[in-house]
Steps between C-alpha positions, in 0.01 A plus 500: 500500500414555136580216268443354154508120482658326201452128431760348267429182308700276266823647368447825692506306826813314390707808408399706805529203735171573677135445423387819670631854551366787704577842357500776759310760298158654521461505122700460181445459130524142381802579278691617811440165668607306190818714479574426865460126438727527195769663714476212750532233231812349350292413191369827356305309235265341753321830570459597134151648508415344164525159668327564832150443625442757774186494712407769752243393759374229265469725193738473202709819493413596141143559621635749757729708279785257434840609629353841592256335743522641851563245773402603851556404862354154567481399135620157394689464172559156350773469238532197273757480219334352193708238324468495123594200298530426133 
């Protein structure tokens, strides 16, 4: 079975109610996965891409093309909302 693994940390874990998701896809663009998470969340602000640290297989997503990065079967995505304070 083809699958993309998503680890959710901090506020992302809280709003989804799980620390891990398995997406039944062979591949997808990162923005598609973020949109899917947004649709699952009651707090649409938590998955604001300006406030997320997204790592694909241990590499920060901006080094892989940002939201246009391709995520493939077996990849592990870690998503951490970044809290900003003043």
